[in-house]
N, CA, C and O atoms as CSV, one atom per row, in Angstrom:
chain,resi,resn,atom,element,x,y,z
A,1,MET,N,N,-1.990,5.512,-51.307
A,1,MET,CA,C,-2.244,4.747,-50.108
A,1,MET,C,C,-1.051,4.807,-49.163
A,1,MET,O,O,-1.221,4.942,-47.951
A,2,ARG,N,N,0.177,4.706,-49.725
A,2,ARG,CA,C,1.377,4.757,-48.910
A,2,ARG,C,C,1.556,6.156,-48.272
A,2,ARG,O,O,1.995,6.265,-47.127
A,3,LEU,N,N,1.219,7.197,-49.006
A,3,LEU,CA,C,1.299,8.571,-48.479
A,3,LEU,C,C,0.297,8.763,-47.334
A,3,LEU,O,O,0.603,9.401,-46.327
A,4,TYR,N,N,-0.878,8.211,-47.504
A,4,TYR,CA,C,-1.906,8.297,-46.481
A,4,TYR,C,C,-1.422,7.621,-45.175
A,4,TYR,O,O,-1.614,8.168,-44.089
A,5,GLN,N,N,-0.809,6.458,-45.283
A,5,GLN,CA,C,-0.297,5.745,-44.110
A,5,GLN,C,C,0.838,6.510,-43.444
A,5,GLN,O,O,0.919,6.547,-42.216
A,6,THR,N,N,1.709,7.116,-44.229
A,6,THR,CA,C,2.829,7.890,-43.691
A,6,THR,C,C,2.313,9.112,-42.916
A,6,THR,O,O,2.840,9.431,-41.850
A,7,ILE,N,N,1.301,9.788,-43.434
A,7,ILE,CA,C,0.718,10.939,-42.749
A,7,ILE,C,C,0.086,10.500,-41.429
A,7,ILE,O,O,0.251,11.181,-40.417
A,8,LEU,N,N,-0.626,9.389,-41.418
A,8,LEU,CA,C,-1.211,8.867,-40.191
A,8,LEU,C,C,-0.158,8.498,-39.170
A,8,LEU,O,O,-0.343,8.741,-37.978
A,9,ASP,N,N,0.951,7.912,-39.616
A,9,ASP,CA,C,2.051,7.562,-38.713
A,9,ASP,C,C,2.674,8.787,-38.084
A,9,ASP,O,O,2.982,8.776,-36.892
A,10,VAL,N,N,2.867,9.851,-38.858
A,10,VAL,CA,C,3.436,11.085,-38.350
A,10,VAL,C,C,2.505,11.716,-37.322
A,10,VAL,O,O,2.956,12.147,-36.261
A,11,ILE,N,N,1.212,11.772,-37.625
A,11,ILE,CA,C,0.239,12.368,-36.706
A,11,ILE,C,C,0.196,11.557,-35.400
A,11,ILE,O,O,0.174,12.128,-34.309
A,12,PHE,N,N,0.184,10.255,-35.519
A,12,PHE,CA,C,0.172,9.398,-34.334
A,12,PHE,C,C,1.440,9.579,-33.507
A,12,PHE,O,O,1.364,9.625,-32.279
A,13,GLY,N,N,2.584,9.681,-34.135
A,13,GLY,CA,C,3.855,9.883,-33.439
A,13,GLY,C,C,3.867,11.207,-32.699
A,13,GLY,O,O,4.288,11.255,-31.543
A,14,VAL,N,N,3.417,12.282,-33.331
A,14,VAL,CA,C,3.355,13.591,-32.704
A,14,VAL,C,C,2.405,13.562,-31.511
A,14,VAL,O,O,2.687,14.147,-30.465
A,15,TRP,N,N,1.272,12.871,-31.680
A,15,TRP,CA,C,0.311,12.779,-30.588
A,15,TRP,C,C,0.910,12.055,-29.373
A,15,TRP,O,O,0.698,12.478,-28.236
A,16,LEU,N,N,1.652,10.974,-29.608
A,16,LEU,CA,C,2.280,10.241,-28.524
A,16,LEU,C,C,3.367,11.081,-27.834
A,16,LEU,O,O,3.516,11.013,-26.614
A,17,ILE,N,N,4.113,11.858,-28.595
A,17,ILE,CA,C,5.147,12.725,-28.004
A,17,ILE,C,C,4.502,13.790,-27.119
A,17,ILE,O,O,4.985,14.056,-26.019
A,18,VAL,N,N,3.429,14.393,-27.587
A,18,VAL,CA,C,2.733,15.423,-26.802
A,18,VAL,C,C,2.165,14.829,-25.526
A,18,VAL,O,O,2.288,15.442,-24.465
A,19,LEU,N,N,1.548,13.654,-25.591
A,19,LEU,CA,C,1.017,13.011,-24.411
A,19,LEU,C,C,2.108,12.650,-23.414
A,19,LEU,O,O,1.941,12.845,-22.210
A,20,SER,N,N,3.216,12.129,-23.904
A,20,SER,CA,C,4.344,11.784,-23.035
A,20,SER,C,C,4.888,13.028,-22.340
A,20,SER,O,O,5.208,12.991,-21.152
A,21,PHE,N,N,4.991,14.121,-23.076
A,21,PHE,CA,C,5.485,15.360,-22.488
A,21,PHE,C,C,4.540,15.848,-21.390
A,21,PHE,O,O,4.996,16.263,-20.325
A,22,LEU,N,N,3.244,15.804,-21.636
A,22,LEU,CA,C,2.272,16.251,-20.650
A,22,LEU,C,C,2.290,15.390,-19.382
A,22,LEU,O,O,2.179,15.908,-18.270
A,23,ILE,N,N,2.429,14.095,-19.557
A,23,ILE,CA,C,2.471,13.200,-18.406
A,23,ILE,C,C,3.722,13.419,-17.599
A,23,ILE,O,O,3.663,13.432,-16.370
A,24,LEU,N,N,4.850,13.591,-18.247
A,24,LEU,CA,C,6.131,13.731,-17.527
A,24,LEU,C,C,6.290,15.088,-16.855
A,24,LEU,O,O,7.107,15.224,-15.944
A,25,THR,N,N,5.526,16.101,-17.285
A,25,THR,CA,C,5.681,17.418,-16.690
A,25,THR,C,C,4.578,17.750,-15.703
A,25,THR,O,O,4.415,18.917,-15.347
A,26,ARG,N,N,3.817,16.765,-15.249
A,26,ARG,CA,C,2.798,17.020,-14.242
A,26,ARG,C,C,3.443,17.468,-12.930
A,26,ARG,O,O,4.462,16.919,-12.511
A,27,LYS,N,N,2.859,18.436,-12.312
A,27,LYS,CA,C,3.450,18.992,-11.083
A,27,LYS,C,C,3.105,18.159,-9.856
A,27,LYS,O,O,3.941,18.007,-8.965
A,28,SER,N,N,1.929,17.632,-9.792
A,28,SER,CA,C,1.505,16.905,-8.583
A,28,SER,C,C,1.666,15.421,-8.771
A,28,SER,O,O,0.793,14.766,-9.339
A,29,LYS,N,N,2.777,14.880,-8.299
A,29,LYS,CA,C,3.009,13.450,-8.390
A,29,LYS,C,C,2.453,12.725,-7.192
A,29,LYS,O,O,2.159,11.533,-7.286
A,30,ASN,N,N,2.295,13.404,-6.055
A,30,ASN,CA,C,1.831,12.775,-4.834
A,30,ASN,C,C,0.313,12.862,-4.690
A,30,ASN,O,O,-0.228,12.293,-3.742
A,31,ASN,N,N,-0.385,13.535,-5.571
A,31,ASN,CA,C,-1.834,13.683,-5.504
A,31,ASN,C,C,-2.471,12.934,-6.668
A,31,ASN,O,O,-1.937,12.886,-7.777
A,32,LEU,N,N,-3.624,12.355,-6.377
A,32,LEU,CA,C,-4.384,11.701,-7.431
A,32,LEU,C,C,-5.497,12.649,-7.803
A,32,LEU,O,O,-6.361,12.942,-6.977
A,33,GLU,N,N,-5.493,13.136,-9.034
A,33,GLU,CA,C,-6.471,14.130,-9.451
A,33,GLU,C,C,-7.559,13.484,-10.308
A,33,GLU,O,O,-7.285,12.758,-11.264
A,34,LEU,N,N,-8.793,13.775,-9.930
A,34,LEU,CA,C,-9.934,13.322,-10.693
A,34,LEU,C,C,-10.598,14.551,-11.307
A,34,LEU,O,O,-10.641,15.612,-10.684
A,35,ARG,N,N,-11.104,14.414,-12.499
A,35,ARG,CA,C,-11.718,15.536,-13.177
A,35,ARG,C,C,-12.970,15.984,-12.442
A,35,ARG,O,O,-13.885,15.193,-12.208
A,36,GLY,N,N,-13.001,17.267,-12.078
A,36,GLY,CA,C,-14.165,17.806,-11.381
A,36,GLY,C,C,-14.142,17.610,-9.877
A,36,GLY,O,O,-15.097,17.983,-9.197
A,37,HIS,N,N,-13.065,17.028,-9.335
A,37,HIS,CA,C,-12.998,16.793,-7.904
A,37,HIS,C,C,-11.694,17.367,-7.337
A,37,HIS,O,O,-10.754,17.657,-8.077
A,38,LYS,N,N,-11.659,17.519,-6.055
A,38,LYS,CA,C,-10.439,17.978,-5.392
A,38,LYS,C,C,-9.390,16.865,-5.450
A,38,LYS,O,O,-9.739,15.685,-5.462
A,39,PRO,N,N,-8.104,17.235,-5.487
A,39,PRO,CA,C,-7.084,16.192,-5.504
A,39,PRO,C,C,-7.064,15.415,-4.167
A,39,PRO,O,O,-7.258,15.993,-3.097
A,40,ILE,N,N,-6.828,14.106,-4.257
A,40,ILE,CA,C,-6.722,13.254,-3.093
A,40,ILE,C,C,-5.270,13.172,-2.704
A,40,ILE,O,O,-4.441,12.712,-3.490
A,41,LYS,N,N,-4.945,13.613,-1.499
A,41,LYS,CA,C,-3.563,13.553,-1.051
A,41,LYS,C,C,-3.294,12.160,-0.466
A,41,LYS,O,O,-4.179,11.511,0.090
A,42,ASN,N,N,-2.072,11.744,-0.610
A,42,ASN,CA,C,-1.669,10.434,-0.147
A,42,ASN,C,C,-1.301,10.500,1.328
A,42,ASN,O,O,-0.122,10.498,1.681
A,43,LYS,N,N,-2.305,10.559,2.181
A,43,LYS,CA,C,-2.083,10.692,3.622
A,43,LYS,C,C,-1.868,9.338,4.269
A,43,LYS,O,O,-2.248,8.301,3.726
A,44,LYS,N,N,-1.255,9.369,5.428
A,44,LYS,CA,C,-0.967,8.148,6.172
A,44,LYS,C,C,-2.195,7.660,6.909
A,44,LYS,O,O,-3.051,8.447,7.311
A,45,ARG,N,N,-2.271,6.331,7.085
A,45,ARG,CA,C,-3.237,5.683,7.927
A,45,ARG,C,C,-2.491,4.706,8.824
A,45,ARG,O,O,-1.510,4.086,8.411
A,46,TYR,N,N,-2.956,4.582,10.024
A,46,TYR,CA,C,-2.336,3.699,11.011
A,46,TYR,C,C,-3.331,2.653,11.430
A,46,TYR,O,O,-4.432,2.982,11.870
A,47,VAL,N,N,-2.957,1.381,11.301
A,47,VAL,CA,C,-3.813,0.272,11.664
A,47,VAL,C,C,-3.262,-0.326,12.946
A,47,VAL,O,O,-2.149,-0.852,12.971
A,48,VAL,N,N,-4.052,-0.239,14.015
A,48,VAL,CA,C,-3.683,-0.822,15.305
A,48,VAL,C,C,-4.139,-2.272,15.277
A,48,VAL,O,O,-5.274,-2.571,14.909
A,49,PHE,N,N,-3.234,-3.174,15.674
A,49,PHE,CA,C,-3.547,-4.602,15.617
A,49,PHE,C,C,-3.088,-5.279,16.908
A,49,PHE,O,O,-2.283,-4.746,17.672
A,50,ARG,N,N,-3.636,-6.474,17.116
A,50,ARG,CA,C,-3.197,-7.331,18.221
A,50,ARG,C,C,-2.867,-8.691,17.647
A,50,ARG,O,O,-3.494,-9.155,16.694
A,51,VAL,N,N,-1.861,-9.327,18.250
A,51,VAL,CA,C,-1.410,-10.649,17.815
A,51,VAL,C,C,-1.867,-11.663,18.849
A,51,VAL,O,O,-1.649,-11.489,20.047
A,52,ILE,N,N,-2.508,-12.731,18.369
A,52,ILE,CA,C,-2.892,-13.840,19.221
A,52,ILE,C,C,-1.968,-14.994,18.894
A,52,ILE,O,O,-1.981,-15.535,17.788
A,53,SER,N,N,-1.156,-15.362,19.894
A,53,SER,CA,C,-0.166,-16.443,19.674
A,53,SER,C,C,0.260,-17.004,21.012
A,53,SER,O,O,0.181,-16.320,22.032
A,54,ALA,N,N,0.720,-18.269,21.011
A,54,ALA,CA,C,1.259,-18.869,22.220
A,54,ALA,C,C,2.678,-18.381,22.473
A,54,ALA,O,O,3.115,-18.337,23.623
A,55,SER,N,N,3.401,-18.018,21.429
A,55,SER,CA,C,4.765,-17.519,21.554
A,55,SER,C,C,4.748,-15.996,21.710
A,55,SER,O,O,4.061,-15.290,20.972
A,56,SER,N,N,5.503,-15.513,22.667
A,56,SER,CA,C,5.545,-14.060,22.874
A,56,SER,C,C,6.859,-13.440,22.370
A,56,SER,O,O,7.107,-12.255,22.591
A,57,SER,N,N,7.671,-14.213,21.715
A,57,SER,CA,C,8.986,-13.711,21.261
A,57,SER,C,C,8.989,-13.424,19.776
A,57,SER,O,O,9.809,-13.965,19.034
A,58,LEU,N,N,8.067,-12.569,19.337
A,58,LEU,CA,C,8.008,-12.190,17.940
A,58,LEU,C,C,8.742,-10.866,17.748
A,58,LEU,O,O,8.605,-9.953,18.562
A,59,SER,N,N,9.512,-10.763,16.684
A,59,SER,CA,C,10.231,-9.527,16.427
A,59,SER,C,C,9.449,-8.653,15.446
A,59,SER,O,O,8.664,-9.149,14.637
A,60,SER,N,N,9.677,-7.370,15.534
A,60,SER,CA,C,8.978,-6.405,14.679
A,60,SER,C,C,9.330,-6.601,13.228
A,60,SER,O,O,8.464,-6.468,12.364
A,61,LYS,N,N,10.599,-6.921,12.929
A,61,LYS,CA,C,11.044,-7.126,11.553
A,61,LYS,C,C,10.358,-8.330,10.921
A,61,LYS,O,O,9.880,-8.247,9.790
A,62,ASN,N,N,10.305,-9.445,11.640
A,62,ASN,CA,C,9.669,-10.648,11.090
A,62,ASN,C,C,8.171,-10.434,10.929
A,62,ASN,O,O,7.567,-10.952,9.990
A,63,LEU,N,N,7.574,-9.681,11.831
A,63,LEU,CA,C,6.138,-9.359,11.748
A,63,LEU,C,C,5.866,-8.545,10.488
A,63,LEU,O,O,4.921,-8.818,9.747
A,64,GLU,N,N,6.721,-7.530,10.256
A,64,GLU,CA,C,6.558,-6.697,9.036
A,64,GLU,C,C,6.738,-7.513,7.774
A,64,GLU,O,O,5.974,-7.355,6.823
A,65,ASP,N,N,7.742,-8.391,7.747
A,65,ASP,CA,C,7.962,-9.238,6.560
A,65,ASP,C,C,6.756,-10.157,6.317
A,65,ASP,O,O,6.381,-10.385,5.167
A,66,SER,N,N,6.158,-10.676,7.366
A,66,SER,CA,C,4.998,-11.545,7.205
A,66,SER,C,C,3.789,-10.777,6.694
A,66,SER,O,O,3.041,-11.282,5.857
A,67,ILE,N,N,3.589,-9.553,7.194
A,67,ILE,CA,C,2.485,-8.721,6.741
A,67,ILE,C,C,2.657,-8.352,5.275
A,67,ILE,O,O,1.703,-8.424,4.501
A,68,ARG,N,N,3.856,-7.960,4.892
A,68,ARG,CA,C,4.135,-7.609,3.499
A,68,ARG,C,C,3.958,-8.801,2.580
A,68,ARG,O,O,3.485,-8.653,1.453
A,69,SER,N,N,4.335,-9.990,3.054
A,69,SER,CA,C,4.156,-11.207,2.275
A,69,SER,C,C,2.668,-11.522,2.103
A,69,SER,O,O,2.250,-11.965,1.033
A,70,ALA,N,N,1.864,-11.296,3.153
A,70,ALA,CA,C,0.427,-11.551,3.067
A,70,ALA,C,C,-0.251,-10.583,2.110
A,70,ALA,O,O,-1.152,-10.970,1.366
A,71,VAL,N,N,0.179,-9.325,2.128
A,71,VAL,CA,C,-0.384,-8.336,1.185
A,71,VAL,C,C,-0.029,-8.727,-0.232
A,71,VAL,O,O,-0.866,-8.631,-1.129
A,72,LYS,N,N,1.208,-9.171,-0.449
A,72,LYS,CA,C,1.629,-9.585,-1.786
A,72,LYS,C,C,0.859,-10.815,-2.264
A,72,LYS,O,O,0.469,-10.894,-3.429
A,73,ASP,N,N,0.640,-11.778,-1.360
A,73,ASP,CA,C,-0.087,-12.992,-1.743
A,73,ASP,C,C,-1.538,-12.701,-2.034
A,73,ASP,O,O,-2.104,-13.275,-2.965
A,74,LEU,N,N,-2.164,-11.813,-1.255
A,74,LEU,CA,C,-3.584,-11.544,-1.443
A,74,LEU,C,C,-3.849,-10.643,-2.659
A,74,LEU,O,O,-4.734,-10.921,-3.469
A,75,SER,N,N,-3.060,-9.550,-2.772
A,75,SER,CA,C,-3.368,-8.529,-3.789
A,75,SER,C,C,-2.315,-8.372,-4.852
A,75,SER,O,O,-2.586,-7.733,-5.868
A,76,GLY,N,N,-1.133,-8.916,-4.679
A,76,GLY,CA,C,-0.097,-8.811,-5.699
A,76,GLY,C,C,0.919,-7.727,-5.377
A,76,GLY,O,O,0.775,-6.962,-4.423
A,77,ARG,N,N,1.945,-7.694,-6.205
A,77,ARG,CA,C,3.065,-6.776,-5.988
A,77,ARG,C,C,2.661,-5.314,-6.159
A,77,ARG,O,O,3.198,-4.431,-5.489
A,78,ILE,N,N,1.721,-5.068,-7.053
A,78,ILE,CA,C,1.306,-3.687,-7.320
A,78,ILE,C,C,0.687,-3.084,-6.063
A,78,ILE,O,O,1.040,-1.974,-5.665
A,79,TRP,N,N,-0.231,-3.813,-5.443
A,79,TRP,CA,C,-0.881,-3.304,-4.234
A,79,TRP,C,C,0.089,-3.271,-3.057
A,79,TRP,O,O,-0.077,-2.462,-2.145
A,80,LEU,N,N,1.091,-4.132,-3.067
A,80,LEU,CA,C,2.122,-4.051,-2.019
A,80,LEU,C,C,2.877,-2.753,-2.132
A,80,LEU,O,O,3.154,-2.103,-1.124
A,81,GLU,N,N,3.221,-2.359,-3.368
A,81,GLU,CA,C,3.922,-1.093,-3.568
A,81,GLU,C,C,2.997,0.101,-3.275
A,81,GLU,O,O,3.451,1.118,-2.750
A,82,ILE,N,N,1.716,-0.017,-3.609
A,82,ILE,CA,C,0.798,1.093,-3.357
A,82,ILE,C,C,0.578,1.294,-1.856
A,82,ILE,O,O,0.662,2.414,-1.352
A,83,SER,N,N,0.293,0.195,-1.148
A,83,SER,CA,C,-0.015,0.315,0.281
A,83,SER,C,C,1.228,0.527,1.133
A,83,SER,O,O,1.176,1.268,2.115
A,84,ASP,N,N,2.336,-0.101,0.784
A,84,ASP,CA,C,3.629,0.034,1.455
A,84,ASP,C,C,3.517,-0.048,2.983
A,84,ASP,O,O,3.818,0.923,3.677
A,85,PRO,N,N,3.084,-1.209,3.512
A,85,PRO,CA,C,2.903,-1.312,4.986
A,85,PRO,C,C,4.233,-1.428,5.721
A,85,PRO,O,O,5.154,-2.104,5.262
A,86,HIS,N,N,4.319,-0.757,6.872
A,86,HIS,CA,C,5.498,-0.819,7.750
A,86,HIS,C,C,5.017,-0.938,9.189
A,86,HIS,O,O,4.113,-0.215,9.609
A,87,VAL,N,N,5.621,-1.852,9.943
A,87,VAL,CA,C,5.323,-1.925,11.373
A,87,VAL,C,C,6.168,-0.857,12.050
A,87,VAL,O,O,7.395,-0.945,12.090
A,88,ILE,N,N,5.494,0.146,12.576
A,88,ILE,CA,C,6.264,1.267,13.195
A,88,ILE,C,C,6.327,1.117,14.708
A,88,ILE,O,O,7.124,1.787,15.366
A,89,PHE,N,N,5.488,0.240,15.268
A,89,PHE,CA,C,5.524,0.015,16.709
A,89,PHE,C,C,5.023,-1.390,16.990
A,89,PHE,O,O,4.012,-1.812,16.430
A,90,TYR,N,N,5.712,-2.110,17.843
A,90,TYR,CA,C,5.251,-3.421,18.313
A,90,TYR,C,C,5.696,-3.623,19.731
A,90,TYR,O,O,6.879,-3.497,20.047
A,91,ASN,N,N,4.737,-3.939,20.599
A,91,ASN,CA,C,4.999,-4.178,22.019
A,91,ASN,C,C,4.817,-5.682,22.288
A,91,ASN,O,O,3.684,-6.161,22.307
A,92,PRO,N,N,5.898,-6.426,22.494
A,92,PRO,CA,C,5.757,-7.874,22.715
A,92,PRO,C,C,5.090,-8.225,24.027
A,92,PRO,O,O,4.602,-9.345,24.176
A,93,GLU,N,N,5.047,-7.304,24.997
A,93,GLU,CA,C,4.422,-7.608,26.296
A,93,GLU,C,C,2.917,-7.807,26.158
A,93,GLU,O,O,2.380,-8.813,26.620
A,94,ASN,N,N,2.231,-6.848,25.521
A,94,ASN,CA,C,0.774,-7.021,25.340
A,94,ASN,C,C,0.438,-7.452,23.911
A,94,ASN,O,O,-0.734,-7.523,23.542
A,95,MET,N,N,1.444,-7.734,23.127
A,95,MET,CA,C,1.325,-8.258,21.758
A,95,MET,C,C,0.406,-7.398,20.881
A,95,MET,O,O,-0.507,-7.906,20.230
A,96,SER,N,N,0.662,-6.109,20.880
A,96,SER,CA,C,-0.077,-5.197,20.011
A,96,SER,C,C,0.925,-4.320,19.279
A,96,SER,O,O,2.074,-4.183,19.699
A,97,GLY,N,N,0.474,-3.728,18.177
A,97,GLY,CA,C,1.353,-2.895,17.404
A,97,GLY,C,C,0.594,-2.000,16.442
A,97,GLY,O,O,-0.637,-1.992,16.409
A,98,ILE,N,N,1.356,-1.246,15.660
A,98,ILE,CA,C,0.778,-0.307,14.698
A,98,ILE,C,C,1.463,-0.492,13.363
A,98,ILE,O,O,2.690,-0.529,13.279
A,99,VAL,N,N,0.647,-0.608,12.306
A,99,VAL,CA,C,1.138,-0.698,10.943
A,99,VAL,C,C,0.856,0.643,10.252
A,99,VAL,O,O,-0.275,1.128,10.266
A,100,SER,N,N,1.871,1.223,9.662
A,100,SER,CA,C,1.710,2.468,8.901
A,100,SER,C,C,1.482,2.132,7.427
A,100,SER,O,O,2.217,1.340,6.838
A,101,THR,N,N,0.463,2.742,6.849
A,101,THR,CA,C,0.164,2.571,5.440
A,101,THR,C,C,-0.368,3.890,4.918
A,101,THR,O,O,-0.154,4.920,5.556
A,102,ASN,N,N,-1.051,3.903,3.787
A,102,ASN,CA,C,-1.598,5.154,3.270
A,102,ASN,C,C,-3.107,5.000,3.031
A,102,ASN,O,O,-3.666,3.912,3.166
A,103,ARG,N,N,-3.745,6.115,2.672
A,103,ARG,CA,C,-5.186,6.097,2.542
A,103,ARG,C,C,-5.649,5.240,1.373
A,103,ARG,O,O,-6.757,4.705,1.410
A,104,ILE,N,N,-4.847,5.101,0.359
A,104,ILE,CA,C,-5.230,4.328,-0.809
A,104,ILE,C,C,-5.206,2.829,-0.511
A,104,ILE,O,O,-6.087,2.103,-0.969
A,105,GLY,N,N,-4.233,2.360,0.235
A,105,GLY,CA,C,-4.050,0.929,0.416
A,105,GLY,C,C,-4.337,0.364,1.784
A,105,GLY,O,O,-4.019,-0.799,2.033
A,106,TYR,N,N,-4.933,1.143,2.699
A,106,TYR,CA,C,-5.114,0.631,4.046
A,106,TYR,C,C,-6.135,-0.513,4.099
A,106,TYR,O,O,-6.022,-1.393,4.953
A,107,ARG,N,N,-7.108,-0.514,3.220
A,107,ARG,CA,C,-8.066,-1.606,3.202
A,107,ARG,C,C,-7.423,-2.916,2.772
A,107,ARG,O,O,-7.797,-3.980,3.267
A,108,THR,N,N,-6.487,-2.854,1.882
A,108,THR,CA,C,-5.763,-4.034,1.473
A,108,THR,C,C,-4.946,-4.616,2.616
A,108,THR,O,O,-4.881,-5.833,2.787
A,109,VAL,N,N,-4.325,-3.744,3.395
A,109,VAL,CA,C,-3.537,-4.181,4.545
A,109,VAL,C,C,-4.453,-4.836,5.569
A,109,VAL,O,O,-4.125,-5.899,6.094
A,110,ILE,N,N,-5.600,-4.219,5.863
A,110,ILE,CA,C,-6.534,-4.788,6.849
A,110,ILE,C,C,-7.036,-6.157,6.377
A,110,ILE,O,O,-7.151,-7.089,7.173
A,111,ALA,N,N,-7.330,-6.270,5.092
A,111,ALA,CA,C,-7.834,-7.529,4.568
A,111,ALA,C,C,-6.741,-8.616,4.568
A,111,ALA,O,O,-7.051,-9.806,4.601
A,112,SER,N,N,-5.477,-8.206,4.531
A,112,SER,CA,C,-4.377,-9.172,4.483
A,112,SER,C,C,-3.927,-9.661,5.860
A,112,SER,O,O,-3.294,-10.711,5.964
A,113,LEU,N,N,-4.248,-8.911,6.914
A,113,LEU,CA,C,-3.719,-9.303,8.226
A,113,LEU,C,C,-4.170,-10.699,8.678
A,113,LEU,O,O,-3.344,-11.417,9.240
A,114,PRO,N,N,-5.400,-11.126,8.477
A,114,PRO,CA,C,-5.769,-12.480,8.917
A,114,PRO,C,C,-5.095,-13.596,8.130
A,114,PRO,O,O,-5.148,-14.751,8.553
A,115,PHE,N,N,-4.461,-13.290,6.996
A,115,PHE,CA,C,-3.780,-14.308,6.198
A,115,PHE,C,C,-2.350,-14.593,6.674
A,115,PHE,O,O,-1.684,-15.469,6.123
A,116,VAL,N,N,-1.878,-13.870,7.680
A,116,VAL,CA,C,-0.587,-14.173,8.294
A,116,VAL,C,C,-0.837,-15.360,9.216
A,116,VAL,O,O,-1.558,-15.230,10.205
A,117,LYS,N,N,-0.256,-16.510,8.908
A,117,LYS,CA,C,-0.503,-17.723,9.682
A,117,LYS,C,C,0.627,-18.086,10.631
A,117,LYS,O,O,0.380,-18.505,11.762
A,118,THR,N,N,1.873,-17.927,10.175
A,118,THR,CA,C,3.009,-18.277,11.024
A,118,THR,C,C,4.074,-17.170,10.936
A,118,THR,O,O,4.303,-16.576,9.882
A,119,ILE,N,N,4.698,-16.926,12.062
A,119,ILE,CA,C,5.843,-16.025,12.163
A,119,ILE,C,C,6.889,-16.716,13.011
A,119,ILE,O,O,6.606,-17.110,14.142
A,120,GLU,N,N,8.090,-16.869,12.486
A,120,GLU,CA,C,9.196,-17.540,13.171
A,120,GLU,C,C,8.808,-18.916,13.655
A,120,GLU,O,O,9.237,-19.332,14.731
A,121,GLY,N,N,8.016,-19.629,12.898
A,121,GLY,CA,C,7.607,-20.984,13.264
A,121,GLY,C,C,6.436,-21.069,14.232
A,121,GLY,O,O,5.946,-22.166,14.498
A,122,ALA,N,N,5.983,-19.961,14.756
A,122,ALA,CA,C,4.877,-19.970,15.698
A,122,ALA,C,C,3.576,-19.608,14.985
A,122,ALA,O,O,3.558,-18.708,14.144
A,123,GLU,N,N,2.510,-20.290,15.309
A,123,GLU,CA,C,1.209,-19.989,14.714
A,123,GLU,C,C,0.667,-18.693,15.335
A,123,GLU,O,O,0.680,-18.512,16.553
A,124,VAL,N,N,0.196,-17.809,14.465
A,124,VAL,CA,C,-0.289,-16.508,14.941
A,124,VAL,C,C,-1.607,-16.185,14.239
A,124,VAL,O,O,-1.956,-16.759,13.208
A,125,LEU,N,N,-2.318,-15.239,14.848
A,125,LEU,CA,C,-3.495,-14.622,14.240
A,125,LEU,C,C,-3.388,-13.136,14.523
A,125,LEU,O,O,-3.323,-12.723,15.680
A,126,ILE,N,N,-3.369,-12.330,13.466
A,126,ILE,CA,C,-3.276,-10.875,13.622
A,126,ILE,C,C,-4.669,-10.299,13.432
A,126,ILE,O,O,-5.299,-10.490,12.392
A,127,VAL,N,N,-5.131,-9.605,14.434
A,127,VAL,CA,C,-6.496,-9.054,14.423
A,127,VAL,C,C,-6.397,-7.539,14.360
A,127,VAL,O,O,-5.837,-6.911,15.258
A,128,PRO,N,N,-6.950,-6.942,13.279
A,128,PRO,CA,C,-6.956,-5.482,13.218
A,128,PRO,C,C,-7.960,-4.932,14.238
A,128,PRO,O,O,-9.100,-5.392,14.302
A,129,TYR,N,N,-7.535,-3.959,15.023
A,129,TYR,CA,C,-8.336,-3.445,16.116
A,129,TYR,C,C,-8.958,-2.116,15.783
A,129,TYR,O,O,-10.134,-1.891,16.069
A,130,ARG,N,N,-8.175,-1.212,15.171
A,130,ARG,CA,C,-8.645,0.138,14.909
A,130,ARG,C,C,-7.819,0.753,13.778
A,130,ARG,O,O,-6.642,0.431,13.616
A,131,THR,N,N,-8.434,1.626,13.007
A,131,THR,CA,C,-7.726,2.389,11.995
A,131,THR,C,C,-7.870,3.849,12.319
A,131,THR,O,O,-8.964,4.314,12.640
A,132,THR,N,N,-6.769,4.586,12.238
A,132,THR,CA,C,-6.788,6.004,12.598
A,132,THR,C,C,-5.868,6.771,11.634
A,132,THR,O,O,-5.016,6.187,10.965
A,133,GLY,N,N,-6.066,8.073,11.587
A,133,GLY,CA,C,-5.221,8.897,10.751
A,133,GLY,C,C,-4.144,9.612,11.526
A,133,GLY,O,O,-3.361,10.376,10.962
A,134,SER,N,N,-4.105,9.359,12.841
A,134,SER,CA,C,-3.124,10.047,13.693
A,134,SER,C,C,-2.561,9.041,14.700
A,134,SER,O,O,-3.285,8.179,15.200
A,135,LEU,N,N,-1.293,9.159,14.985
A,135,LEU,CA,C,-0.689,8.279,15.986
A,135,LEU,C,C,-1.176,8.593,17.401
A,135,LEU,O,O,-1.170,7.715,18.263
A,136,LYS,N,N,-1.595,9.830,17.646
A,136,LYS,CA,C,-2.107,10.211,18.959
A,136,LYS,C,C,-3.385,9.455,19.299
A,136,LYS,O,O,-3.639,9.150,20.465
A,137,LYS,N,N,-4.199,9.149,18.267
A,137,LYS,CA,C,-5.447,8.449,18.529
A,137,LYS,C,C,-5.252,6.958,18.672
A,137,LYS,O,O,-6.128,6.265,19.189
A,138,GLY,N,N,-4.096,6.444,18.213
A,138,GLY,CA,C,-3.833,5.002,18.235
A,138,GLY,C,C,-3.620,4.524,19.606
A,138,GLY,O,O,-3.386,3.334,19.816
């Protein structure tokens, strides 16, 4: 019985080593591959939004921090890391901007935008206006 258990332990250990080696030597780290399908590339998505607020003195950095906090509160740290939202443009004059994310997590970012309630002490509402794959279309 002890010999049988030792043989099973050795086989299991070898199997784990082979699987670890195969996972660590994968060539495509930026693509999600599904069996029988083409690989999905991690392309960028841009979410155009508008801010509704009485205060017009909002900074891009505080806006990004609030959006990232809303994504974390709604979906957790894992989806925050997956979607990785960044405010790449914000115009305080017409209170609109663009959030950069990726194809995997853009829906999480869109769902999280209405949960931003206050920025710098001012009550705000962030409304997603359009999603595009190119900055030229934004």
